C-alpha positions as CSV (number, residue, x, y, z in Angstrom):
1,M,-0.3,1.5,26.8
2,C,-0.7,-1.6,29.0
3,G,-0.2,-5.3,29.4
4,I,-3.2,-7.6,29.8
5,T,-3.8,-11.1,30.9
6,G,-6.5,-13.3,32.3
7,F,-8.4,-16.6,32.0
8,L,-11.8,-18.1,31.4
9,N,-12.9,-21.4,32.9
10,R,-16.3,-22.7,32.0
11,A,-16.2,-25.1,35.0
12,G,-15.8,-22.1,37.3
13,L,-12.9,-20.3,38.9
14,S,-11.2,-21.3,42.1
15,T,-11.3,-18.9,45.1
16,D,-7.6,-18.0,44.5
17,A,-8.3,-16.7,41.0
18,P,-7.7,-13.0,41.9
19,E,-4.3,-13.9,43.4
20,V,-3.3,-16.0,40.4
21,C,-4.2,-13.2,38.1
22,K,-2.1,-10.8,40.2
23,R,0.9,-13.1,40.0
24,M,0.4,-13.3,36.2
25,L,0.4,-9.5,36.0
26,A,3.6,-9.3,38.0
27,H,5.4,-11.0,35.2
28,I,4.5,-8.2,32.8
29,Q,4.8,-5.3,35.2
30,H,7.2,-3.7,32.8
31,R,4.4,-3.1,30.3
32,G,2.4,-1.0,32.8
33,P,4.3,0.2,35.9
34,D,1.9,3.0,36.8
35,E,-1.1,1.1,38.1
36,S,-2.9,-2.3,37.8
37,G,-6.3,-3.9,38.3
38,V,-8.0,-7.3,38.4
39,Y,-11.6,-8.2,37.9
40,T,-13.0,-11.7,38.6
41,D,-16.5,-13.3,38.6
42,A,-17.6,-16.9,38.6
43,L,-16.1,-17.7,35.2
44,V,-13.5,-15.1,34.2
45,A,-10.5,-13.2,35.5
46,L,-9.2,-10.1,33.7
47,G,-6.0,-8.2,34.6
48,S,-4.3,-5.1,33.4
49,V,-1.1,-3.3,34.1
50,R,-1.1,0.3,32.9
51,L,1.4,2.7,31.4
52,S,-0.6,6.0,31.8
53,I,-0.4,8.1,28.6
54,V,-3.9,9.4,28.0
55,D,-6.2,10.5,30.8
56,L,-3.6,10.0,33.5
57,E,-6.1,10.4,36.4
58,G,-8.9,8.3,34.8
59,G,-8.8,5.4,32.4
60,Q,-8.3,2.8,35.1
61,Q,-8.8,-0.8,34.1
62,P,-10.5,-3.2,34.1
63,M,-13.3,-0.8,32.9
64,T,-17.0,-1.3,32.9
65,F,-20.4,0.5,32.7
66,A,-22.7,1.1,35.6
67,N,-24.7,-2.1,34.9
68,E,-21.4,-4.1,34.8
69,R,-22.4,-6.2,31.7
70,Y,-19.2,-5.5,29.7
71,W,-15.7,-5.6,31.2
72,L,-12.7,-4.4,29.2
73,V,-8.9,-4.8,29.6
74,Y,-7.0,-3.1,26.8
75,N,-3.4,-2.7,25.6
76,G,-2.7,0.1,23.1
77,E,-3.9,3.3,21.7
78,V,-6.9,4.4,19.6
79,F,-5.5,7.5,18.0
80,N,-8.8,8.8,16.6
81,H,-10.6,8.5,19.9
82,P,-11.7,12.2,20.0
83,E,-13.5,11.9,16.7
84,L,-15.0,8.6,17.7
85,R,-16.1,10.1,21.0
86,Q,-17.9,12.9,19.2
87,E,-19.7,10.4,16.9
88,L,-20.8,8.3,19.9
89,S,-21.9,11.4,21.8
90,Q,-24.2,12.3,19.0
91,L,-25.7,8.8,19.3
92,G,-26.5,9.4,23.0
93,H,-23.4,8.0,24.8
94,R,-22.2,9.9,27.9
95,F,-18.6,9.8,29.0
96,K,-17.0,10.2,32.5
97,G,-13.4,10.8,31.5
98,H,-11.4,11.3,28.3
99,S,-9.5,8.1,27.9
100,D,-9.5,6.1,24.7
101,T,-10.3,3.0,26.8
102,E,-13.7,4.4,27.7
103,V,-14.3,5.3,24.0
104,L,-13.5,1.7,23.0
105,L,-16.0,0.4,25.6
106,H,-18.8,2.6,24.3
107,A,-17.9,1.8,20.6
108,W,-18.3,-1.9,21.5
109,Q,-21.6,-1.3,23.1
110,E,-22.8,0.6,20.0
111,Y,-21.3,-1.4,17.2
112,G,-20.2,-4.8,18.6
113,P,-17.3,-6.4,16.6
114,A,-17.9,-3.9,13.8
115,C,-16.4,-1.2,16.0
116,L,-12.9,-2.5,14.9
117,Q,-13.4,-1.0,11.5
118,K,-13.7,2.4,13.1
119,L,-10.5,2.2,15.1
120,N,-7.3,3.9,13.9
121,G,-4.7,2.6,16.3
122,Q,-2.5,-0.2,17.7
123,F,-4.2,-2.4,20.2
124,A,-5.0,-5.7,21.7
125,F,-7.9,-6.1,24.0
126,A,-10.1,-8.6,25.9
127,L,-13.8,-7.9,26.5
128,W,-16.1,-10.0,28.7
129,D,-19.8,-10.0,28.2
130,R,-21.3,-11.3,31.5
131,Q,-24.8,-11.6,30.0
132,K,-23.7,-13.8,27.1
133,E,-20.8,-15.3,29.0
134,E,-18.7,-14.6,25.9
135,L,-15.1,-13.5,25.8
136,F,-13.9,-11.4,22.8
137,L,-10.1,-11.1,22.0
138,A,-9.1,-8.7,19.2
139,R,-5.8,-7.4,17.7
140,D,-4.9,-4.5,15.5
141,R,-4.4,-4.6,11.8
142,S,-0.6,-4.9,11.6
143,G,-0.1,-6.9,14.8
144,I,1.8,-4.0,16.5
145,R,0.6,-5.1,20.0
146,P,0.8,-8.8,20.9
147,L,-2.0,-11.1,22.1
148,Y,-1.5,-14.9,22.9
149,Y,-3.9,-17.6,24.1
150,F,-3.7,-21.1,25.4
151,T,-6.6,-23.6,25.7
152,R,-6.9,-26.7,27.7
153,G,-10.3,-28.5,28.3
154,Q,-12.8,-25.9,29.4
155,Q,-10.1,-23.3,30.2
156,L,-8.6,-20.5,28.1
157,L,-5.7,-18.3,29.1
158,F,-4.8,-15.1,27.3
159,T,-1.9,-12.7,27.7
160,S,0.2,-9.9,26.1
161,E,3.3,-11.9,26.8
162,V,3.8,-15.6,27.3
163,K,5.8,-15.2,30.5
164,A,2.6,-14.2,32.4
165,L,1.4,-17.8,31.9
166,L,4.3,-19.1,33.9
167,A,2.5,-17.9,37.0
168,H,-0.7,-19.9,36.2
169,P,-0.7,-23.4,38.0
170,D,-2.2,-25.1,34.9
171,F,0.6,-24.1,32.5
172,S,4.1,-25.3,31.8
173,A,6.2,-24.1,28.9
174,R,7.5,-26.5,26.2
175,L,9.1,-25.4,22.9
176,N,7.3,-26.2,19.7
177,H,9.8,-27.9,17.3
178,G,7.8,-27.1,14.2
179,A,7.6,-23.4,15.1
180,L,11.4,-23.3,15.9
181,A,12.0,-24.8,12.4
182,Q,9.8,-22.1,10.9
183,T,11.8,-19.5,12.9
184,F,15.1,-20.9,11.5
185,T,13.6,-20.5,8.0
186,F,11.4,-17.4,8.0
187,W,12.9,-15.5,11.0
188,A,9.7,-16.0,13.0
189,P,6.9,-18.6,13.3
190,L,4.1,-18.4,10.8
191,S,0.9,-16.9,12.4
192,P,-0.9,-18.2,14.4
193,Q,1.9,-20.4,15.8
194,S,4.3,-19.4,18.6
195,V,7.5,-21.0,19.6
196,F,5.7,-22.5,22.6
197,E,3.7,-25.6,22.3
198,G,0.0,-25.1,22.6
199,I,0.2,-21.3,22.6
200,K,-1.2,-19.4,19.6
201,E,-1.4,-15.7,18.8
202,V,-4.5,-13.9,17.7
203,P,-3.2,-13.1,14.2
204,P,-3.0,-9.5,13.1
205,G,-6.3,-8.1,11.9
206,H,-8.3,-10.9,13.6
207,Y,-10.5,-11.4,16.5
208,L,-11.4,-14.5,18.5
209,Q,-14.9,-15.1,20.0
210,I,-15.2,-17.6,22.8
211,A,-18.9,-18.3,23.3
212,P,-20.3,-21.0,25.7
213,H,-20.5,-23.6,23.0
214,K,-18.3,-22.3,20.2
215,T,-14.9,-20.7,19.7
216,S,-14.3,-19.0,16.3
217,L,-11.5,-16.9,14.7
218,H,-12.5,-14.1,12.3
219,R,-10.4,-11.9,10.0
220,W,-11.6,-8.3,10.2
221,W,-8.8,-6.7,8.0
222,Q,-6.5,-7.8,5.2
223,L,-4.1,-5.7,3.2
224,S,-4.5,-6.4,-0.5
225,F,-2.6,-5.2,-3.6
226,P,-4.1,-4.5,-7.0
227,A,-4.9,-7.5,-9.2
228,T,-5.8,-5.4,-12.3
229,P,-4.4,-2.2,-13.8
230,E,-7.6,-0.3,-13.0
231,A,-7.2,-1.0,-9.3
232,F,-4.0,1.0,-9.1
233,F,-3.9,4.7,-8.2
234,Q,-5.0,6.5,-11.3
235,G,-3.6,10.0,-10.6
236,S,-0.2,11.5,-11.6
237,F,3.0,11.0,-9.7
238,D,2.7,14.5,-8.3
239,E,-0.8,13.9,-7.1
240,A,0.3,10.7,-5.4
241,C,3.0,12.6,-3.6
242,E,0.5,15.1,-2.4
243,E,-1.9,12.4,-1.2
244,L,0.8,10.5,0.6
245,L,2.1,13.6,2.3
246,S,-1.5,14.5,3.4
247,L,-2.1,11.0,4.8
248,L,1.3,10.6,6.5
249,T,1.1,14.1,8.0
250,D,-2.3,13.3,9.5
251,A,-1.0,9.9,10.7
252,V,1.8,11.8,12.6
253,R,-0.7,14.3,13.9
254,L,-2.8,11.6,15.4
255,R,0.2,9.9,17.0
256,L,1.3,13.1,18.7
257,R,-1.9,12.9,20.9
258,A,-0.9,12.2,24.5
259,D,-1.0,13.7,27.9
260,V,2.7,13.1,28.3
261,P,5.7,14.3,26.1
262,V,6.2,12.5,22.8
263,A,9.7,12.1,21.4
264,A,11.1,10.5,18.2
265,Y,13.7,8.0,17.3
266,L,16.2,9.3,14.7
267,S,18.3,6.6,13.1
268,G,19.8,8.8,10.4
269,G,17.9,6.9,7.6
270,L,15.2,8.3,5.4
271,D,12.2,6.8,7.3
272,S,12.7,8.1,10.8
273,S,14.1,11.4,9.4
274,A,10.8,11.8,7.4
275,T,8.6,11.2,10.5
276,T,10.8,13.6,12.6
277,A,10.6,16.3,9.9
278,L,6.8,16.0,9.8
279,I,6.6,16.2,13.6
280,K,8.6,19.4,13.5
281,E,6.2,20.9,11.0
282,L,3.2,20.0,13.2
283,A,4.8,20.8,16.6
284,P,7.9,22.9,16.0
285,D,8.7,23.5,19.7
286,N,11.3,21.6,21.7
287,L,11.2,18.2,19.9
288,Q,13.4,15.5,21.7
289,T,15.1,13.0,19.4
290,F,17.1,9.9,20.4
291,S,19.5,7.7,18.6
292,I,21.8,4.7,19.1
293,G,25.3,4.4,17.7
294,F,28.1,1.8,17.7
295,E,31.8,1.6,18.4
296,D,32.1,-0.4,15.2
297,E,32.2,1.9,12.2
298,E,30.6,-0.9,10.1
299,F,27.3,-0.5,11.9
300,D,27.5,3.2,13.1
301,E,25.2,5.9,11.5
302,T,26.0,8.6,14.0
303,P,27.1,11.3,11.4
304,Y,23.8,11.0,9.6
305,Q,21.9,11.2,12.8
306,Q,23.7,14.4,13.8
307,E,23.2,16.0,10.4
308,V,19.5,15.4,10.5
309,S,19.2,16.6,14.0
310,A,21.1,19.8,13.2
311,F,19.0,20.3,10.0
312,L,15.7,20.0,11.9
313,N,17.0,21.7,15.1
314,T,15.9,18.9,17.5
315,R,17.0,18.5,21.1
316,H,19.0,15.4,20.4
317,Q,20.6,12.7,22.7
318,A,22.8,10.0,21.2
319,F,23.9,6.9,23.0
320,T,26.6,4.3,22.1
321,C,26.0,0.6,22.3
322,R,29.2,-1.3,22.8
323,R,29.8,-4.9,22.0
324,S,30.1,-5.7,25.7
325,D,26.6,-4.2,26.2
326,I,25.1,-6.6,23.6
327,G,26.8,-9.5,25.3
328,Q,25.6,-8.5,28.7
329,L,22.0,-7.6,27.8
330,F,21.3,-10.5,25.4
331,P,19.7,-12.8,28.0
332,E,17.4,-10.0,29.2
333,V,16.4,-9.2,25.6
334,I,15.5,-12.9,25.0
335,W,13.4,-12.9,28.2
336,H,11.4,-10.0,26.7
337,A,11.4,-11.2,23.1
338,E,10.2,-14.7,24.0
339,S,11.6,-16.1,20.8
340,P,14.9,-17.0,19.2
341,I,16.4,-14.1,17.3
342,L,18.8,-14.5,14.4
343,R,20.6,-11.2,14.8
344,T,21.5,-9.0,17.8
345,A,19.8,-6.0,16.4
346,P,17.0,-6.0,19.0
347,V,19.6,-5.5,21.8
348,P,20.7,-1.9,20.9
349,M,17.0,-1.0,20.5
350,F,16.5,-2.3,24.1
351,C,19.4,-0.2,25.2
352,L,17.9,2.9,23.5
353,S,14.5,2.4,25.1
354,R,16.1,2.1,28.5
355,K,18.0,5.4,27.9
356,V,14.8,7.1,26.7
357,R,12.9,5.9,29.8
358,E,15.6,7.3,32.0
359,Q,14.8,10.7,30.5
360,Q,11.2,10.3,31.7
361,I,9.9,9.7,28.1
362,K,7.1,7.2,27.7
363,V,6.2,7.6,23.9
364,V,8.4,7.7,20.8
365,I,7.5,8.0,17.1
366,T,9.5,5.8,14.8
367,G,9.8,5.1,11.0
368,E,9.0,1.4,10.8
369,G,6.8,0.3,8.0
370,A,8.1,2.6,5.3
371,D,10.4,0.0,3.8
372,E,7.6,-2.6,3.6
373,M,5.0,-0.2,2.1
374,L,7.3,1.7,-0.3
375,G,9.7,-1.0,-1.5
376,G,12.7,0.0,0.6
377,Y,14.4,-3.3,1.2
378,D,17.2,-4.8,-0.8
379,I,15.1,-8.0,-1.1
380,F,12.8,-6.1,-3.4
381,K,15.7,-5.1,-5.6
382,E,17.1,-8.6,-5.5
383,A,13.9,-10.0,-6.8
384,L,13.7,-7.4,-9.6
385,I,17.3,-8.2,-10.7
386,R,16.8,-12.0,-10.5
387,D,13.6,-11.7,-12.5
388,F,15.5,-9.6,-15.1
389,W,18.4,-12.1,-15.2
390,A,16.1,-15.1,-15.5
391,R,14.9,-13.8,-18.9
392,E,18.5,-14.4,-20.2
393,P,20.0,-16.9,-17.7
394,E,23.2,-17.1,-19.7
395,S,23.8,-13.4,-19.8
396,R,27.2,-12.3,-18.4
397,L,26.1,-8.7,-17.7
398,R,22.7,-9.0,-16.0
399,P,23.9,-10.8,-12.8
400,L,26.5,-8.1,-12.4
401,L,23.7,-5.8,-11.3
402,L,23.6,-7.8,-8.1
403,N,27.0,-6.2,-7.1
404,R,25.0,-3.1,-6.3
405,L,23.2,-4.8,-3.4
406,Y,24.5,-5.1,0.1
407,P,27.6,-2.9,-0.2
408,Y,27.7,-2.7,3.6
409,L,28.4,-6.5,3.9
410,Q,32.1,-7.2,3.9
411,Q,31.7,-10.7,2.7
412,F,30.0,-9.6,-0.5
413,K,32.6,-7.1,-1.6
414,G,34.6,-8.0,-4.7
415,R,32.3,-10.8,-5.8
416,N,33.1,-12.2,-9.3
417,Q,30.5,-13.6,-11.7
418,S,30.9,-17.2,-10.7
419,M,30.2,-16.2,-7.1
420,L,27.2,-14.2,-8.1
421,R,25.8,-17.1,-10.1
422,L,26.4,-19.5,-7.3
423,F,24.8,-17.4,-4.5
424,Y,21.9,-15.8,-6.4
425,G,21.2,-18.4,-9.0
426,Y,19.0,-20.6,-6.7
427,R,15.7,-21.4,-8.4
428,L,16.4,-18.5,-10.8
429,K,14.0,-19.6,-13.4
430,D,11.0,-20.2,-11.0
431,T,9.6,-16.8,-11.9
432,D,6.0,-18.3,-12.0
433,S,6.2,-19.0,-8.3
434,P,4.2,-16.4,-6.2
435,L,6.9,-16.8,-3.6
436,Y,9.7,-16.0,-6.0
437,S,10.9,-12.9,-4.2
438,H,11.7,-14.7,-0.9
439,L,12.8,-18.2,-2.1
440,L,16.5,-17.3,-1.9
441,R,16.3,-15.7,1.5
442,W,14.4,-18.6,3.0
443,K,16.8,-21.1,1.4
444,N,19.8,-19.3,2.9
445,T,18.2,-18.8,6.4
446,A,17.1,-22.5,6.4
447,N,20.8,-23.4,6.4
448,L,20.5,-22.8,10.2
449,L,18.5,-26.1,10.4
450,H,21.9,-27.8,9.6
451,Y,22.8,-27.2,13.3
452,C,19.6,-28.5,14.7
453,S,19.0,-31.9,16.2
454,A,17.6,-34.5,13.8
455,D,14.2,-34.5,15.4
456,L,13.8,-30.7,15.1
457,R,15.4,-30.6,11.6
458,D,13.0,-33.2,10.2
459,T,9.9,-31.3,11.2
460,L,10.2,-28.9,8.2
461,S,11.4,-29.8,4.8
462,E,11.9,-27.1,2.2
463,Q,8.8,-28.3,0.3
464,E,6.7,-28.3,3.4
465,A,7.9,-24.9,4.4
466,L,6.7,-23.4,1.1
467,K,3.4,-25.2,1.4
468,Q,2.8,-23.7,4.9
469,V,3.4,-20.2,3.5
470,S,1.2,-20.8,0.5
471,R,-1.7,-21.7,2.7
472,L,-1.6,-18.2,4.2
473,L,-1.8,-16.4,0.8
474,P,-4.9,-14.4,-0.2
475,P,-7.1,-16.0,-2.9
476,D,-6.0,-13.7,-5.7
477,F,-2.4,-13.5,-4.7
478,D,-1.1,-15.0,-7.9
479,Q,-2.7,-12.2,-9.9
480,W,-0.8,-9.4,-8.1
481,E,2.2,-7.9,-9.7
482,R,5.7,-9.0,-8.5
483,L,6.4,-6.1,-6.1
484,G,3.0,-6.4,-4.4
485,Q,3.6,-10.1,-3.8
486,A,7.0,-9.4,-2.3
487,Q,5.6,-6.6,-0.1
488,W,2.8,-8.9,1.3
489,L,5.3,-11.6,2.1
490,E,7.6,-9.2,3.8
491,I,4.8,-7.7,5.9
492,N,3.3,-11.0,6.9
493,T,6.3,-13.2,7.4
494,F,8.9,-10.7,8.7
495,M,7.5,-7.3,9.7
496,S,4.6,-8.4,11.9
497,P,6.1,-11.4,13.6
498,Y,9.7,-10.2,13.9
499,L,10.3,-6.5,13.3
500,L,7.3,-5.3,15.3
501,S,7.7,-7.9,18.0
502,S,11.3,-8.9,18.9
503,Q,12.7,-5.7,17.6
504,G,9.7,-3.5,18.3
505,D,7.1,-3.9,21.0
506,R,9.1,-6.2,23.2
507,V,12.3,-4.2,23.5
508,A,10.4,-0.9,23.9
509,M,7.8,-2.1,26.4
510,G,10.6,-4.0,28.2
511,N,11.5,-0.5,29.4
512,S,7.9,0.8,29.6
513,V,8.2,2.8,26.3
514,E,5.5,2.9,23.7
515,G,6.5,3.1,20.0
516,R,4.1,4.7,17.5
517,Y,4.4,4.0,13.8
518,P,2.8,6.6,11.3
519,F,3.7,4.5,8.3
520,L,1.5,1.8,9.7
521,D,-1.6,3.9,9.9
522,Y,-4.0,1.7,8.0
523,R,-4.9,4.6,5.7
524,V,-1.3,5.1,4.7
525,M,-0.8,1.3,4.2
526,E,-3.9,1.0,2.0
527,F,-3.0,3.9,-0.1
528,C,0.6,2.8,-0.6
529,A,-0.7,-0.7,-1.6
530,T,-2.5,1.0,-4.6
531,L,0.6,2.9,-5.9
532,P,2.0,1.6,-9.2
533,P,5.3,-0.1,-8.7
534,Q,7.3,2.6,-10.5
535,F,6.1,5.1,-8.0
536,K,7.8,3.1,-5.2
537,M,10.9,1.8,-7.1
538,R,12.3,3.8,-10.0
539,G,14.7,1.2,-11.4
540,L,16.7,0.3,-8.3
541,N,16.0,3.6,-6.6
542,E,14.0,2.5,-3.6
543,K,11.2,4.5,-1.9
544,F,11.3,6.9,-4.8
545,I,8.0,8.7,-4.0
546,L,9.1,9.2,-0.3
547,K,12.3,10.8,-1.5
548,K,10.5,13.1,-3.8
549,M,7.9,14.0,-1.2
550,M,10.6,14.9,1.4
551,A,12.7,17.0,-1.0
552,G,13.5,20.3,0.7
553,R,12.4,18.9,4.1
554,L,15.5,16.9,4.7
555,P,19.2,17.2,3.7
556,Q,20.1,15.9,0.2
557,S,22.7,13.5,1.7
558,V,19.8,11.7,3.5
559,L,17.6,11.7,0.4
560,Q,20.4,10.4,-1.9
561,R,21.9,7.9,0.6
562,P,21.4,4.2,-0.3
563,K,19.4,2.1,2.1
564,Q,21.5,0.5,4.8
565,A,20.0,-2.2,6.8
566,Y,20.1,-1.7,10.6
567,R,22.5,-4.3,12.0
568,A,24.6,-4.9,15.1
569,P,27.7,-7.0,15.8
570,V,27.1,-10.7,16.7
571,S,30.2,-12.9,17.1
572,R,32.4,-10.1,18.5
573,S,29.7,-9.4,21.2
574,F,29.9,-13.0,22.5
575,L,33.3,-14.5,21.7
576,E,35.8,-11.7,21.7
577,G,37.6,-10.6,24.9
578,K,36.0,-11.7,28.2
579,R,33.0,-13.7,27.3
580,P,29.8,-13.5,29.4
581,D,29.6,-16.6,31.6
582,Y,26.3,-17.7,30.1
583,V,27.9,-18.1,26.7
584,N,30.3,-20.8,27.8
585,D,27.6,-22.4,29.9
586,L,24.9,-22.6,27.3
587,L,27.1,-23.5,24.4
588,S,28.9,-26.3,26.2
589,P,28.4,-29.8,24.9
590,Q,26.6,-30.7,28.2
591,A,24.1,-27.9,27.9
592,L,23.5,-28.5,24.2
593,K,22.9,-32.2,24.8
594,A,20.6,-31.4,27.7
595,S,18.3,-29.2,25.7
596,G,18.2,-31.7,22.8
597,L,17.6,-28.9,20.3
598,F,21.0,-28.9,18.5
599,D,23.6,-31.2,17.0
600,V,26.4,-31.0,19.5
601,E,29.2,-31.9,17.0
602,K,28.0,-29.4,14.4
603,A,27.6,-26.6,16.9
604,E,31.2,-27.2,18.2
605,K,32.5,-27.0,14.6
606,L,30.6,-23.7,14.1
607,L,32.1,-22.2,17.2
608,S,35.6,-23.3,16.2
609,K,35.1,-21.9,12.7
610,I,34.0,-18.5,14.0
611,Q,36.8,-18.2,16.5
612,H,39.5,-19.0,13.9
613,S,38.1,-17.1,10.9
614,P,39.3,-13.6,10.1
615,M,35.9,-12.7,8.7
616,V,32.6,-14.3,9.9
617,S,29.8,-14.7,7.3
618,E,26.3,-13.5,7.9
619,I,25.0,-17.1,8.0
620,D,27.5,-18.1,10.6
621,N,26.7,-15.0,12.7
622,M,23.0,-15.9,12.4
623,A,23.6,-19.5,13.4
624,L,25.5,-18.3,16.5
625,A,22.7,-16.0,17.5
626,A,20.1,-18.7,16.8
627,L,21.9,-21.3,19.0
628,L,22.5,-18.9,21.9
629,S,19.1,-17.3,21.9
630,T,17.3,-20.7,21.7
631,Q,19.4,-22.1,24.5
632,L,18.5,-19.0,26.6
633,L,14.9,-19.4,25.8
634,H,14.9,-23.0,26.9
635,Q,16.8,-22.1,30.1
636,Q,14.4,-19.2,31.0
637,F,11.0,-20.7,30.1
638,V,11.3,-24.5,30.0
639,H,14.0,-25.4,32.4
640,R,13.4,-22.2,34.3
641,S,16.8,-22.4,36.0
642,K,17.5,-18.7,35.5
643,P,14.3,-16.7,35.0
644,F,14.3,-13.0,35.5
645,P,13.0,-11.9,38.9
646,V,9.5,-10.6,39.2
647,Q,7.5,-9.1,42.0
648,N,4.9,-11.2,43.8
649,E,2.1,-9.0,42.6
650,P,1.8,-5.8,40.5
651,R,2.0,-2.3,42.1
652,N,-1.0,-0.2,42.9
653,C,-3.4,-3.1,42.2
654,R,-7.2,-2.7,42.7
655,T,-9.2,-5.9,42.8
656,L,-12.8,-6.1,41.7
657,I,-14.7,-9.2,42.6
658,C,-18.2,-9.5,41.1
659,L,-20.6,-11.6,43.1
660,T,-23.9,-10.4,41.6
661,P,-26.1,-12.6,39.4
662,K,-25.0,-12.7,35.7
663,A,-28.5,-11.8,34.4
664,L,-28.4,-8.0,33.6
């Protein structure tokens, strides 16, 4: 696992290009604290910081062949590299070490861009072809590893994290108002936008080719759901269980490959418990598991974590995240997330990865992706009930089914029928809309725009927001059944840009820890997409097939336990007791006015309401998190008054400067 950065300038690089690249790498040293390297020639600079996991002694980057035509910097893992190595060896390729980086370089030489289809992994990489003077940027199918780029004139900059660009003399950060408005509606900007003006991401499952006279973006993978009954899995439910078990077990097996110890996160829910159980079956000796708990009983899942650990006999370590920890670490998490966040949930995950790294663990296996692929979220149930209710809108009984959702939210307890109709009745009859499953969530989240300045608020009307999402939909999307549509929207507007980023890669790699996700093995994802809806959701029983598959492998209490969303305290972390100094500073009228992003009067009313209310609503908590995280982002990246300290250059850096002619 690594961090990569670099730049291409068709007009030629300046003599200080190696030093500039080193300074950029220093900003992402946390992604690769073990070693680093820089390559430069007349047109391009490539840099890498490395977290050594496979081939600890070899695998140094940037990597090339003897003729120095191709140069590669690479962030990630290709889990099937031994099988791919054997295939390439049979075609005449010879290898020096056993790193997956070298395998990727040979695969490119043999197959070109088509090599992406052969990779089972999580990755982002940049490859420079000196002969063609062409730069190739590629990203994995689900967007597990980040990759951004910025263009100006004849110059292109790329990076794993935006903060690296702050060290480049031709870049200054500005916030993108349109992308912020998207964040306050969808939880994250719609790909390929970022919250920084001019900076785009290489979307998941895409690659970017930068040739001398043309730059082109290509999709190389897209998850699709069946549009006809014949396209669904045609076997029995039991056969589907067997196939899912086989695929998921193999996905876990591949993700156990490493030259360092591999541990597991254990949340106490079904998904991480399932992956942990499969690890124990494959590698029964001495499995380390880690979990995070809370001092607030409302959020704490410690008893379930302990029960699963005892059942599976793991060597378990549990840590408690206090409200004061969240308040103290929030600025550092925003520095790593590089985006506003609407909840504090990433902060405990950052605490957990820090504790894991203190135990000398570099790799953890987690359960992300199961909810998206197997219908685990309440939003899928919500859409099912609303659709059922819409067939008889005047029914008194049908909306009562909604009382079964969100039992863990205090504000939703004891709701009467009028409250249910008021909250859930938004666009109830718009069942023909392909966006139906998410209309209510986006409407509620968009209430955050109320607190924004007029300039920011006016960049995204509700109608325009839905148009922007609609432009991303696959051509046959309106032919998919309802659950498939909801799953695609959840994967592409929430999982990839938020869950795997602010709450995934960023908070793990912020402490030099690599997360691995068996449920996001592309074979598992493609198979789950073909499953009939009733295999995933049996009525309102979510992840039905996973529960049946894991019967006997996990405690019944875990299998029968309703899904509980992972959450963390918000307002109590910032406004109760002794507040962190930055909270008062950034939410003061002067600071709000200086950033120009929020309506000062409305923000002050929100703070007063929260401080004097016995129970704070989810929307008000989200608004507080949005205000504070956006103000921090502006302070750290735009105003740059309190950036986090970085070294002048990365550790153990080797510099390769190519002065030979480009013709090879």
